[in-house]
RODO-2510 file (C-alpha; in nm, 4 decimals, decimal comma):
residues 636
     n   res          X          Y          Z
     1     x    10,6090    12,2194     5,0848
     2     x    10,4017    12,5155     4,9676
     3     x    10,4528    12,7246     4,6555
     4     x    10,5699    13,0113     4,8764
     5     x    10,9061    12,8300     4,9130
     6     x    10,9691    12,7672     4,5419
     7     x    11,1612    13,0929     4,4776
     8     x    11,4008    12,9920     4,7543
     9     x    11,4854    12,6386     4,6437
    10     x    11,7517    12,7320     4,3924
    11     x    11,9226    12,9533     4,6494
    12     x    11,9085    12,6795     4,9091
    13     x    12,0582    12,4277     4,6722
    14     x    12,3569    12,6482     4,5916
    15     x    12,3936    12,7411     4,9592
    16     x    12,4059    12,3719     5,0460
    17     x    12,6871    12,3179     4,7975
    18     x    12,8783    12,6011     4,9576
    19     x    12,8585    12,4339     5,3009
    20     x    12,9135    12,0766     5,1929
    21     x    13,2415    12,0391     5,3814
    22     x    13,1273    12,2058     5,7019
    23     x    12,9088    12,0588     5,9722
    24     x    12,5909    12,2704     5,9797
    25     x    12,5139    12,4661     6,2960
    26     x    12,2290    12,3473     6,5179
    27     x    11,9844    12,5958     6,6710
    28     x    11,8030    12,6136     7,0048
    29     x    11,5590    12,8969     7,0812
    30     x    11,4634    12,8977     7,4500
    31     x    11,1756    13,1402     7,5110
    32     x    11,0269    13,2108     7,8540
    33     x    10,6871    13,3675     7,9254
    34     x    10,6519    13,6967     8,1203
    35     x    11,0130    13,6888     8,2448
    36     x    11,1217    14,0412     8,3344
    37     x    11,4453    14,2148     8,2398
    38     x    11,5502    14,2082     8,6045
    39     x    11,4422    13,8542     8,6941
    40     x    11,7784    13,6757     8,6584
    41     x    12,0800    13,6915     8,8856
    42     x    12,3002    13,7699     8,5852
    43     x    12,0745    14,0706     8,5172
    44     x    12,1073    14,1983     8,8716
    45     x    11,8365    14,0263     9,0761
    46     x    11,9678    14,0053     9,4310
    47     x    11,7510    13,7141     9,5469
    48     x    11,6444    13,4822     9,2636
    49     x    11,8912    13,1994     9,2066
    50     x    11,9678    13,1174     8,8420
    51     x    12,3022    12,9315     8,8475
    52     x    12,2618    12,7631     8,5090
    53     x    12,1771    13,0849     8,3281
    54     x    12,4551    13,2680     8,5104
    55     x    12,6965    13,0028     8,3820
    56     x    12,5423    13,0271     8,0350
    57     x    12,5928    13,4055     8,0326
    58     x    12,9606    13,3563     8,1174
    59     x    12,9886    13,1219     7,8200
    60     x    12,8318    13,3674     7,5776
    61     x    12,7123    13,7246     7,5241
    62     x    12,4576    13,9001     7,7441
    63     x    12,2552    14,1777     7,5803
    64     x    12,1465    14,4651     7,8050
    65     x    11,9129    14,6079     7,5392
    66     x    11,7360    14,2966     7,4155
    67     x    11,3753    14,3541     7,3112
    68     x    11,0670    14,1454     7,2467
    69     x    10,8737    14,2419     6,9342
    70     x    10,5655    14,3318     7,1389
    71     x    10,4540    14,3827     7,4982
    72     x    10,2357    14,0689     7,4809
    73     x    10,3014    13,7063     7,3991
    74     x    10,1488    13,5832     7,0702
    75     x    10,2799    13,8764     6,8625
    76     x    10,6309    13,8333     7,0033
    77     x    10,6296    13,4626     6,9186
    78     x    10,5175    13,5232     6,5623
    79     x    10,8013    13,7669     6,5075
    80     x    11,0654    13,5212     6,6289
    81     x    10,9509    13,2655     6,3711
    82     x    10,8947    13,5022     6,0767
    83     x    11,1359    13,7924     6,1263
    84     x    10,8452    14,0295     6,0724
    85     x    10,6872    14,2778     6,3104
    86     x    10,3584    14,1282     6,4354
    87     x    10,1201    14,3595     6,2524
    88     x    10,2824    14,2605     5,9235
    89     x    10,2427    13,8877     5,9824
    90     x     9,8908    13,9243     6,1225
    91     x     9,9436    13,8048     6,4803
    92     x     9,8623    14,1450     6,6219
    93     x     9,7232    14,0428     6,9642
    94     x     9,7439    13,7681     7,2265
    95     x     9,5162    13,4958     7,0939
    96     x     9,2208    13,3722     7,3030
    97     x     9,0993    13,0196     7,2420
    98     x     8,8747    13,0038     6,9349
    99     x     8,9825    13,3456     6,8041
   100     x     9,0211    13,4083     6,4297
   101     x     9,3772    13,5404     6,4590
   102     x     9,6492    13,2900     6,3674
   103     x     9,9883    13,2689     6,2017
   104     x     9,8883    13,2265     5,8387
   105     x    10,0479    12,9697     5,6080
   106     x    10,1384    13,2558     5,3742
   107     x    10,4031    13,3506     5,6305
   108     x    10,7433    13,1854     5,5932
   109     x    10,8948    13,0522     5,9139
   110     x    11,2520    12,9677     6,0044
   111     x    11,1395    12,6102     6,0742
   112     x    11,0112    12,5707     5,7176
   113     x    11,3296    12,7044     5,5635
   114     x    11,5564    12,4987     5,7865
   115     x    11,3512    12,1877     5,7147
   116     x    11,3915    12,2515     5,3416
   117     x    11,7668    12,2727     5,4031
   118     x    11,7693    11,9272     5,5630
   119     x    11,7237    12,0150     5,9302
   120     x    11,5224    11,8106     6,1785
   121     x    11,2778    12,0454     6,3530
   122     x    11,0954    12,0306     6,6870
   123     x    10,8741    12,2625     6,8915
   124     x    10,7944    12,1966     7,2583
   125     x    10,5983    12,4083     7,5072
   126     x    10,3567    12,6934     7,4572
   127     x    10,2466    12,7636     7,0978
   128     x     9,9906    13,0457     7,1146
   129     x     9,9974    13,1187     6,7419
   130     x     9,6394    13,0175     6,6709
   131     x     9,3003    13,0340     6,8359
   132     x     9,1760    12,6987     6,7084
   133     x     9,4394    12,4670     6,8457
   134     x     9,4747    12,1091     6,7255
   135     x     9,2075    12,1789     6,4655
   136     x     9,1933    12,1543     6,0882
   137     x     9,0431    12,5027     6,0788
   138     x     9,3752    12,6799     6,1421
   139     x     9,7444    12,5939     6,0877
   140     x     9,9212    12,3919     6,3581
   141     x    10,2957    12,3693     6,4351
   142     x    10,3526    12,1009     6,1696
   143     x    10,1973    12,3327     5,9100
   144     x    10,4731    12,5798     5,9943
   145     x    10,7646    12,3418     5,9512
   146     x    10,7952    12,1417     6,2742
   147     x    10,8468    11,7659     6,2275
   148     x    10,7734    11,6920     6,5923
   149     x    10,5788    11,9001     6,8423
   150     x    10,4267    11,8827     7,1867
   151     x    10,2445    12,1993     7,2823
   152     x     9,9492    12,3801     7,4357
   153     x     9,7430    12,6544     7,2736
   154     x     9,8110    12,9018     7,5540
   155     x     9,8798    12,8295     7,9213
   156     x     9,9425    12,4924     8,0796
   157     x     9,6153    12,3932     8,2463
   158     x     9,4942    12,3844     8,5111
   159     x     9,8351    12,5285     8,6030
   160     x    10,2068    12,4446     8,5761
   161     x    10,1659    12,1382     8,7963
   162     x    10,0418    11,8134     8,6373
   163     x     9,9124    11,9846     8,3199
   164     x     9,6375    11,8096     8,1249
   165     x     9,6182    12,0031     7,7984
   166     x     9,9317    11,9112     7,6029
   167     x     9,8991    11,7802     7,2483
   168     x    10,1740    11,5787     7,0797
   169     x    10,1670    11,5708     6,6996
   170     x     9,7878    11,6313     6,6952
   171     x     9,7119    11,3700     6,9632
   172     x     9,6068    11,4672     7,3159
   173     x     9,8606    11,3566     7,5758
   174     x     9,6408    11,3637     7,8866
   175     x     9,7618    11,4452     8,2353
   176     x    10,1386    11,4728     8,2701
   177     x    10,2912    11,4342     8,6151
   178     x    10,5374    11,7055     8,7021
   179     x    10,5852    12,0748     8,6326
   180     x    10,5548    12,2428     8,2957
   181     x    10,9079    12,3672     8,2176
   182     x    11,0803    12,0432     8,3240
   183     x    10,8214    11,8416     8,1287
   184     x    10,8715    12,0541     7,8183
   185     x    11,2505    12,0242     7,8361
   186     x    11,2179    11,6515     7,9020
   187     x    11,0241    11,6172     7,5763
   188     x    11,2854    11,8197     7,3897
   189     x    11,5692    11,6089     7,5288
   190     x    11,3832    11,2886     7,4428
   191     x    11,3462    11,4118     7,0862
   192     x    11,7149    11,5029     7,0667
   193     x    11,8298    11,1668     7,1987
   194     x    11,5699    10,9236     7,0648
   195     x    11,3485    11,0635     6,7901
   196     x    11,5534    11,2759     6,5501
   197     x    11,7984    11,1573     6,2873
   198     x    12,1381    11,2150     6,4554
   199     x    12,3044    11,2541     6,1171
   200     x    12,1070    11,5695     6,0436
   201     x    12,1367    11,9171     6,1995
   202     x    11,8506    12,0235     6,4240
   203     x    11,6346    12,3217     6,5165
   204     x    11,4752    12,2966     6,8620
   205     x    11,2187    12,5526     6,9797
   206     x    11,1619    12,5414     7,3572
   207     x    10,8897    12,7847     7,4692
   208     x    10,8132    12,7504     7,8410
   209     x    10,4894    12,8569     8,0092
   210     x    10,6736    12,9893     8,3121
   211     x    10,6650    13,2308     8,4861
   212     x    10,3236    13,3209     8,3367
   213     x    10,0221    13,2704     8,5626
   214     x     9,8811    13,0388     8,6914
   215     x    10,2157    12,9759     8,8607
   216     x    10,2837    12,6509     9,0431
   217     x    10,6382    12,5699     9,1495
   218     x    10,8073    12,2548     9,2681
   219     x    10,8384    12,2759     9,6489
   220     x    11,2114    12,2026     9,6243
   221     x    11,2610    12,5325     9,4410
   222     x    11,0246    12,7237     9,6693
   223     x    11,2290    12,5968     9,9640
   224     x    11,5219    12,8075     9,8396
   225     x    11,3173    13,1150     9,9357
   226     x    11,1823    12,9940    10,2690
   227     x    11,2934    13,3156    10,4387
   228     x    10,9955    13,4868    10,2708
   229     x    10,6704    13,4543    10,4630
   230     x    10,4739    13,5543    10,1520
   231     x    10,3873    13,2425     9,9508
   232     x    10,3475    13,4513     9,6353
   233     x    10,7147    13,5473     9,6473
   234     x    10,8228    13,1881     9,7092
   235     x    10,6060    13,0681     9,4214
   236     x    10,7331    13,3264     9,1717
   237     x    11,1002    13,3112     9,2637
   238     x    11,0858    12,9321     9,2769
   239     x    10,9259    12,9355     8,9335
   240     x    11,2158    13,1276     8,7809
   241     x    11,4631    12,8884     8,9440
   242     x    11,2519    12,6023     8,8068
   243     x    11,3039    12,7436     8,4570
   244     x    11,6756    12,7781     8,5239
   245     x    11,6987    12,4152     8,6341
   246     x    11,5122    12,2956     8,3244
   247     x    11,7384    12,5069     8,1042
   248     x    12,0402    12,3510     8,2746
   249     x    11,9074    12,0030     8,1953
   250     x    11,8801    12,0957     7,8287
   251     x    12,2349    12,2317     7,8192
   252     x    12,3539    11,9124     7,9911
   253     x    12,1856    11,7067     7,7185
   254     x    12,3710    11,9033     7,4501
   255     x    12,6950    11,8260     7,6338
   256     x    12,6106    11,4554     7,6532
   257     x    12,5325    11,4460     7,2817
   258     x    12,8533    11,6259     7,1931
   259     x    12,6544    11,9048     7,0264
   260     x    12,7407    12,2012     7,2501
   261     x    13,0290    12,3308     7,0391
   262     x    12,8182    12,3257     6,7240
   263     x    12,4932    12,4725     6,8576
   264     x    12,3703    12,8318     6,8557
   265     x    12,1529    12,8872     7,1646
   266     x    11,9514    13,1984     7,2472
   267     x    11,7642    13,2512     7,5740
   268     x    11,5050    13,5296     7,5950
   269     x    11,1467    13,6234     7,6964
   270     x    10,8278    13,7136     7,5094
   271     x    10,7589    14,0344     7,7080
   272     x    10,7984    14,1989     8,0461
   273     x    10,6514    14,0801     8,3768
   274     x    10,2809    14,0598     8,4629
   275     x    10,1012    14,2609     8,7319
   276     x    10,2494    14,5297     8,9528
   277     x    10,5122    14,3059     9,1110
   278     x    10,3781    14,3656     9,4617
   279     x    10,1127    14,1024     9,5237
   280     x    10,0214    13,7406     9,4645
   281     x    10,2543    13,5475     9,2388
   282     x    10,3173    13,8287     8,9910
   283     x    10,6508    13,9291     9,1439
   284     x    10,8549    13,9719     8,8260
   285     x    11,1131    14,2510     8,8117
   286     x    11,1704    14,5050     8,5351
   287     x    11,5035    14,5993     8,6889
   288     x    11,3814    14,9563     8,7311
   289     x    11,2340    15,0001     8,3830
   290     x    10,9093    15,1897     8,3288
   291     x    10,5786    14,9973     8,3200
   292     x    10,5327    14,6255     8,2571
   293     x    10,3730    14,3652     8,0307
   294     x    10,1422    14,5046     7,7560
   295     x    10,3244    14,8372     7,7510
   296     x    10,5594    14,9674     7,4822
   297     x    10,7591    15,1455     7,7500
   298     x    11,0816    14,9634     7,8341
   299     x    10,9420    14,7499     8,1168
   300     x    10,7003    14,5819     7,8768
   301     x    10,9452    14,5078     7,5954
   302     x    11,3045    14,5043     7,7239
   303     x    11,3830    14,1455     7,8230
   304     x    11,6767    13,9168     7,8987
   305     x    11,8723    13,8106     7,5914
   306     x    12,1721    13,5767     7,6082
   307     x    12,3440    13,4015     7,3167
   308     x    12,6016    13,1226     7,3255
   309     x    12,7749    13,0009     7,0092
   310     x    13,1188    12,8578     7,0878
   311     x    13,4113    12,9965     6,8843
   312     x    13,1792    13,2560     6,7288
   313     x    13,0421    13,4519     7,0248
   314     x    13,3135    13,5668     7,2680
   315     x    13,2419    13,4188     7,6136
   316     x    13,1692    13,6355     7,9136
   317     x    13,0874    13,9443     7,7092
   318     x    12,8151    14,2068     7,7322
   319     x    12,6656    14,4092     7,4475
   320     x    12,4674    14,7331     7,4629
   321     x    12,3575    14,6987     7,0999
   322     x    11,9764    14,6879     7,0738
   323     x    11,8429    14,3605     6,9333
   324     x    11,4836    14,2375     6,8940
   325     x    11,2949    13,9086     6,8636
   326     x    11,2591    13,9359     6,4862
   327     x    11,6404    13,9275     6,4603
   328     x    11,6339    13,5606     6,5624
   329     x    11,4844    13,4666     6,2242
   330     x    11,7344    13,6620     6,0165
   331     x    12,0354    13,5551     6,2228
   332     x    11,9489    13,1849     6,2123
   333     x    11,9002    13,1960     5,8365
   334     x    12,2288    13,3798     5,7884
   335     x    12,4185    13,1223     5,9948
   336     x    12,2506    12,8390     5,8017
   337     x    12,3394    13,0162     5,4753
   338     x    11,9750    13,0456     5,3760
   339     x    11,8751    13,3604     5,1835
   340     x    11,6028    13,5806     5,3263
   341     x    11,2664    13,5820     5,1469
   342     x    11,2664    13,8628     4,8900
   343     x    10,8908    13,8926     4,8314
   344     x    10,8148    14,0645     5,1624
   345     x    10,9609    14,3051     5,4155
   346     x    11,1741    14,1386     5,6823
   347     x    11,2161    14,3598     5,9880
   348     x    11,4791    14,1524     6,1666
   349     x    11,8480    14,1703     6,0800
   350     x    12,1471    13,9385     6,1043
   351     x    12,3127    14,0370     6,4320
   352     x    12,6406    13,8483     6,3767
   353     x    12,8371    14,1750     6,3357
   354     x    12,7724    14,2398     6,7064
   355     x    12,9704    13,9276     6,7939
   356     x    13,2834    14,0933     6,6544
   357     x    13,2003    14,4413     6,7874
   358     x    13,1002    14,5751     6,4470
   359     x    12,8204    14,8245     6,3910
   360     x    12,4743    14,6885     6,3239
   361     x    12,2627    14,8581     6,0580
   362     x    11,8846    14,8366     6,0354
   363     x    11,6898    14,9179     5,7184
   364     x    11,3723    14,9245     5,9320
   365     x    11,3932    15,0860     6,2787
   366     x    11,2730    14,8951     6,5822
   367     x    10,8937    14,9288     6,5905
   368     x    10,6262    14,8235     6,8389
   369     x    10,2496    14,8380     6,8377
   370     x     9,9838    14,7111     7,0762
   371     x     9,6346    14,7887     6,9513
   372     x     9,4778    14,6664     7,2764
   373     x     9,7128    14,8485     7,5130
   374     x     9,5482    14,9608     7,8365
   375     x     9,7119    15,3029     7,8291
   376     x     9,7111    15,5907     7,5830
   377     x    10,0404    15,4782     7,4270
   378     x     9,9867    15,2287     7,1428
   379     x    10,2951    15,2585     6,9201
   380     x    10,6691    15,3112     6,9610
   381     x    10,9821    15,3294     6,7502
   382     x    11,3493    15,3265     6,8414
   383     x    11,6132    15,4627     6,6072
   384     x    11,9676    15,4657     6,7395
   385     x    11,9806    15,6258     7,0827
   386     x    11,6301    15,7742     7,0588
   387     x    11,2795    15,6425     7,1130
   388     x    10,9402    15,7900     7,0283
   389     x    10,6053    15,6694     7,1614
   390     x    10,2666    15,7649     7,0200
   391     x     9,8963    15,7472     7,0965
   392     x     9,6509    15,5319     6,9015
   393     x     9,5427    15,8333     6,6946
   394     x     9,9080    15,9328     6,6405
   395     x     9,8333    16,2821     6,7675
   396     x    10,0238    16,2699     7,0974
   397     x    10,3891    16,1756     7,1344
   398     x    10,6630    16,1208     7,3916
   399     x    11,0356    16,1397     7,3170
   400     x    11,3221    15,9876     7,5155
   401     x    11,6991    15,9751     7,4765
   402     x    11,6667    15,6077     7,5610
   403     x    12,0361    15,5223     7,5578
   404     x    12,0868    15,7582     7,8516
   405     x    11,7355    15,7808     7,9971
   406     x    11,6591    15,4080     8,0033
   407     x    11,3986    15,4556     8,2785
   408     x    11,2070    15,6982     8,0515
   409     x    11,1798    15,9723     8,3100
   410     x    11,2462    16,2790     8,0938
   411     x    11,0039    16,3357     7,8064
   412     x    11,1881    16,5620     7,5594
   413     x    10,9029    16,6003     7,3098
   414     x    10,8529    16,9695     7,3874
   415     x    11,2175    17,0633     7,4449
   416     x    11,3608    16,8930     7,1344
   417     x    11,1122    16,9556     6,8521
   418     x    11,3709    16,8827     6,5822
   419     x    11,4436    16,5299     6,7054
   420     x    11,0720    16,4745     6,7673
   421     x    10,9910    16,5698     6,4071
   422     x    11,2668    16,3412     6,2778
   423     x    11,1470    16,0362     6,4691
   424     x    10,7811    16,1159     6,4112
   425     x    10,8419    16,1054     6,0359
   426     x    11,0097    15,7651     6,0654
   427     x    10,7374    15,6314     6,2923
   428     x    10,4562    15,7408     6,0613
   429     x    10,6338    15,5885     5,7610
   430     x    10,6806    15,2477     5,9214
   431     x    10,3343    15,2565     6,0763
   432     x    10,1648    15,3278     5,7415
   433     x    10,3674    15,0547     5,5741
   434     x    10,2711    14,7980     5,8368
   435     x     9,9061    14,9060     5,8359
   436     x     9,8919    14,8543     5,4600
   437     x    10,0658    14,5174     5,4572
   438     x     9,8974    14,3417     5,7506
   439     x     9,5431    14,1978     5,7625
   440     x     9,3948    14,5127     5,9164
   441     x     9,0443    14,3692     5,8974
   442     x     9,1483    14,1498     6,1895
   443     x     9,2020    14,4416     6,4253
   444     x     8,9987    14,7392     6,3037
   445     x     8,6786    14,6148     6,4648
   446     x     8,8381    14,5057     6,7917
   447     x     8,8801    14,7910     7,0340
   448     x     9,0929    14,8153     7,3491
   449     x     8,9396    14,7570     7,6881
   450     x     8,8417    15,0786     7,8598
   451     x     8,8135    15,1450     8,2291
   452     x     8,4554    15,2029     8,3331
   453     x     8,2917    15,3247     8,6502
   454     x     8,0121    15,0736     8,6135
   455     x     8,0814    14,7347     8,7729
   456     x     8,1624    14,4596     8,5263
   457     x     7,9096    14,1817     8,4996
   458     x     7,9712    13,8086     8,4954
   459     x     7,6235    13,7054     8,3845
   460     x     7,4076    13,4383     8,5450
   461     x     7,5901    13,1628     8,7295
   462     x     7,4888    12,8010     8,6593
   463     x     7,2879    12,6042     8,9127
   464     x     7,5028    12,4522     9,1868
   465     x     7,4621    12,1765     9,4442
   466     x     7,3734    12,2007     9,8137
   467     x     7,5171    11,8960     9,9906
   468     x     7,4822    12,0449    10,3400
   469     x     7,1334    11,9120    10,4012
   470     x     6,9477    12,2284    10,3073
   471     x     7,1446    12,5036    10,4800
   472     x     7,1072    12,7384    10,1843
   473     x     6,8165    12,8771     9,9852
   474     x     7,0226    12,8469     9,6682
   475     x     7,3705    12,7538     9,5452
   476     x     7,5112    12,8894     9,2194
   477     x     7,8297    12,8055     9,0279
   478     x     7,9636    12,5168     9,2398
   479     x     7,9001    12,3006     9,5445
   480     x     7,8284    12,3745     9,9115
   481     x     7,9142    12,0808    10,1374
   482     x     7,9848    11,9849    10,4968
   483     x     8,3429    12,0077    10,6232
   484     x     8,5014    11,8031    10,9022
   485     x     8,6276    12,1018    11,0993
   486     x     8,4010    12,2058    11,3891
   487     x     8,5181    12,5669    11,3579
   488     x     8,4550    12,5784    10,9826
   489     x     8,1831    12,3234    10,9204
   490     x     8,0815    12,4271    10,5692
   491     x     8,2881    12,4219    10,2482
   492     x     8,2259    12,6008     9,9207
   493     x     8,3986    12,4811     9,6035
   494     x     8,3687    12,5933     9,2441
   495     x     8,5564    12,6209     8,9126
   496     x     8,4578    12,9872     8,8872
   497     x     8,2489    13,2302     9,0906
   498     x     8,0376    13,0353     9,3394
   499     x     7,7799    13,1546     9,5958
   500     x     7,5666    12,9789     9,8569
   501     x     7,2910    13,2114     9,9785
   502     x     7,0599    13,2222    10,2775
   503     x     6,7548    13,4497    10,2919
   504     x     6,6761    13,6684    10,5924
   505     x     6,3263    13,6067    10,7367
   506     x     6,2710    13,9792    10,7007
   507     x     6,4855    14,2090    10,4829
   508     x     6,7183    14,4465    10,6690
   509     x     6,6264    14,8047    10,5797
   510     x     6,8285    14,9961    10,8397
   511     x     7,1171    14,7851    10,9651
   512     x     7,2714    14,4399    10,9260
   513     x     7,5659    14,2883    11,1153
   514     x     7,7040    13,9469    11,0159
   515     x     7,9884    13,7471    11,1634
   516     x     8,1859    13,4469    11,0360
   517     x     8,5342    13,3098    10,9845
   518     x     8,6948    13,1261    10,6939
   519     x     9,0097    12,9616    10,5652
   520     x     9,1364    12,8282    10,2345
   521     x     9,1232    12,4565    10,1595
   522     x     9,3340    12,4887     9,8431
   523     x     9,6951    12,3731     9,8362
   524     x     9,8095    12,4573     9,4868
   525     x     9,5625    12,6962     9,3277
   526     x     9,3936    13,0331     9,3700
   527     x     9,2940    13,1078     9,7301
   528     x     9,0094    13,3382     9,8349
   529     x     8,6949    13,3513    10,0478
   530     x     8,4278    13,6124    10,1125
   531     x     8,0722    13,6870    10,2220
   532     x     7,8298    13,7870     9,9477
   533     x     7,5289    14,0022    10,0387
   534     x     7,2646    14,2130     9,8692
   535     x     6,9024    14,2765     9,7830
   536     x     6,8705    14,0237     9,5000
   537     x     7,0481    13,6874     9,4522
   538     x     7,2180    13,7607     9,1185
   539     x     7,5979    13,7486     9,1476
   540     x     7,6369    14,0824     8,9675
   541     x     7,4078    14,2503     9,2233
   542     x     7,5821    14,1195     9,5356
   543     x     7,8643    14,2894     9,7249
   544     x     8,1588    14,0783     9,8401
   545     x     8,3709    14,1223    10,1539
   546     x     8,6582    13,8893    10,2302
   547     x     9,0167    13,7987    10,1517
   548     x     9,2053    13,7352     9,8284
   549     x     9,4524    13,5164    10,0148
   550     x     9,6789    13,4464     9,7180
   551     x     9,7037    13,8207     9,6524
   552     x     9,7711    13,9054    10,0194
   553     x     9,4861    14,1537    10,0359
   554     x     9,1484    14,1941    10,2086
   555     x     8,8809    14,3161     9,9674
   556     x     8,5355    14,4742     9,9618
   557     x     8,3890    14,5159     9,6132
   558     x     8,0625    14,5196     9,4155
   559     x     7,9460    14,2599     9,1644
   560     x     8,1641    13,9983     8,9985
   561     x     8,5283    13,9150     9,0694
   562     x     8,6292    14,1291     8,7698
   563     x     8,5645    14,4303     8,9939
   564     x     8,7969    14,3212     9,2750
   565     x     9,0577    14,5835     9,1859
   566     x     8,7959    14,8607     9,1917
   567     x     8,6777    14,8162     9,5489
   568     x     8,8302    14,8801     9,8904
   569     x     9,1533    14,6928     9,9674
   570     x     9,3891    14,6404    10,2588
   571     x     9,7148    14,4494    10,2232
   572     x     9,7994    14,1764    10,4703
   573     x    10,0377    13,8889    10,5287
   574     x     9,9253    13,5467    10,6376
   575     x    10,0497    13,1913    10,6545
   576     x     9,9015    12,9538    10,3999
   577     x     9,6842    12,7810    10,6618
   578     x     9,5580    13,1002    10,8288
   579     x     9,1949    13,1533    10,9216
   580     x     9,0268    13,4921    10,9059
   581     x     8,7560    13,6395    11,1310
   582     x     8,5114    13,8709    10,9539
   583     x     8,2521    14,1074    11,0978
   584     x     8,0379    14,2825    10,8392
   585     x     7,8316    14,5920    10,9237
   586     x     7,5913    14,7407    10,6690
   587     x     7,4423    15,0806    10,7585
   588     x     7,1629    15,1423    10,5093
   589     x     7,0799    15,4826    10,6587
   590     x     7,4337    15,6110    10,6112
   591     x     7,4770    15,4131    10,2879
   592     x     7,8030    15,2527    10,3980
   593     x     7,9540    14,9065    10,4442
   594     x     8,2340    14,8245    10,6890
   595     x     8,4145    14,4915    10,6862
   596     x     8,6508    14,4203    10,9750
   597     x     8,8781    14,1262    10,8943
   598     x     9,1061    14,0282    11,1814
   599     x     9,2485    14,3703    11,2716
   600     x     9,1848    14,5467    10,9391
   601     x     8,8774    14,7579    10,8577
   602     x     8,7578    14,8362    10,5055
   603     x     8,4734    15,0704    10,4109
   604     x     8,2836    15,1043    10,0859
   605     x     7,9746    15,3033     9,9824
   606     x     7,6553    15,1043     9,9541
   607     x     7,5347    15,1197     9,5904
   608     x     7,2300    15,3415     9,5433
   609     x     7,0229    15,0632     9,3892
   610     x     7,0422    14,8531     9,7082
   611     x     6,7525    14,9583     9,9333
   612     x     6,7547    14,6533    10,1596
   613     x     6,9583    14,3400    10,2304
   614     x     6,7742    14,0130    10,1813
   615     x     7,0407    13,7565    10,0814
   616     x     7,3802    13,6638    10,2265
   617     x     7,6203    13,3705    10,2221
   618     x     7,9720    13,2451    10,1443
   619     x     8,1473    13,3180     9,8140
   620     x     8,4604    13,1841     9,6383
   621     x     8,6207    13,2345     9,2977
   622     x     8,7769    12,9283     9,1347
   623     x     8,8845    12,7586     9,4570
   624     x     8,7700    12,5786     9,7713
   625     x     8,7336    12,7372    10,1162
   626     x     8,5794    12,6468    10,4514
   627     x     8,3442    12,8756    10,6453
   628     x     8,1943    12,8950    10,9896
   629     x     7,8144    12,9232    10,9633
   630     x     7,7379    13,2929    10,9258
   631     x     7,5840    13,4462    11,2385
   632     x     7,3252    13,7224    11,2064
   633     x     7,4233    13,9488    11,4967
   634     x     7,1798    14,2282    11,4156
   635     x     6,9166    14,2800    11,1470
   636     x     6,6625    14,5620    11,1454
***
């Protein structure tokens, strides 16, 4: 126990005396990843089946204005554990592996305080509060108060199915058979039933990886959505139902243990849904809210929020009172009769007054910041019925009467200067306070990603293997091999970008026409296939024409896969075992490229630095696909 807890010990001791005759309340925090405000049936989704959460909502209170503390994951998680807005506690961004950002031991977590009060504590699932996971170089879950933990640094890898990267109490677990959310809940239930001291109250943190990418869902849940031809929809919707089923198993365990009546349970999400909701497996719903994950508009931060606490929270009720992730900390401590730390600002408040329809007061307004946001808006503040959003330089603002205009359609910044000035003053005050208190050296030198017209570069690919008997002049990034399908006799497989190139006997300087067909060989991972072609063999210098099968789109783009969204695209629908016929025509005189894939044609300008075509061959990104040998129809 660190010195940071010493000022609290006297208070905890007296608080314990005050509760000696009462059975302490248990706590379960169930946090999902990238679940949108509109992704549950009880929040209005017309297709996704969530029977366990629907039942749970009828047993408790459903919040229609529940917020995450940030539009991205790591910051939101830090706020739930500390009660402090992310830039105060230092976890200001999502944390890549090996990054310096981490939840510092100077922060006080709910797990630490509950443990000091005599609680058994457990964390299972995603952690994402350090860059150096399972290392002595940065704090791990047990350094933040968890007696038992089984977690991953970020996503389950290689995906939600049979993950291999879990660590239990600082020891690697190895491959686990099953799907992430059920496995995580299984560990939590095992701890509840077999590992903890049943005489002590408990705090269980369940943070699922779902429905964050890379999504993989149990076929039995995908089968519920078999009417959808698009596999991406079946995968996403099945994934949400998979979470619901796992949640139901946890609630069943509480029933079996006789702990339901004495347990406070909150279900929520770390931020809004990924992607645009229209392709691949990123089909999360904002329920009509503006923008999505990473944004401080409502679609990025308004999330499901349901609380059940028998005899304390009226069942089957709905609240419009705004709450936020940092409130979890303050509310849990209040219920456990633990005083809040007094040596720092706590942003979250005790929301128990809402349970009895009393007004909730906030010393610090709701505040959001995302330093690496991809849009101009970087900060936001909500005070009562109003919300202000500001640019990174705090020189441009938007104003919304958010209680009425929850889709943020009517910017009132110019028409209501008085309210704008009022909220701007509050925003600047909180922003300056947070900037001063947090470790700003962690973010001042890290700038947001900017869109650029120049193609992104992947760098040189590692040497690959040619197991076809010499069909290719070179293979980079993976392996080219023979395939036992006469129509698609070659396969290309790689963990990342992979190319297998042939060289024309004489470079094409006027025209080149190539023809092939391809299909995916992957069953549970990313699916794509393309032809790469260009003047030089470097991946960054080659154009790609083919199909992002998992995204339901044909593509034609320059350079590395990072540029796929910046090229030509045509949406399509195909069965998972479909094959695709591609004819590629390069007109060097007219400086244009046309790719005809099945019945769809895409065109793209030929980059000025390509004067001739010398190399061509199959290409994949992080998957395995089969190709027919590429025919050179015309080359001149």
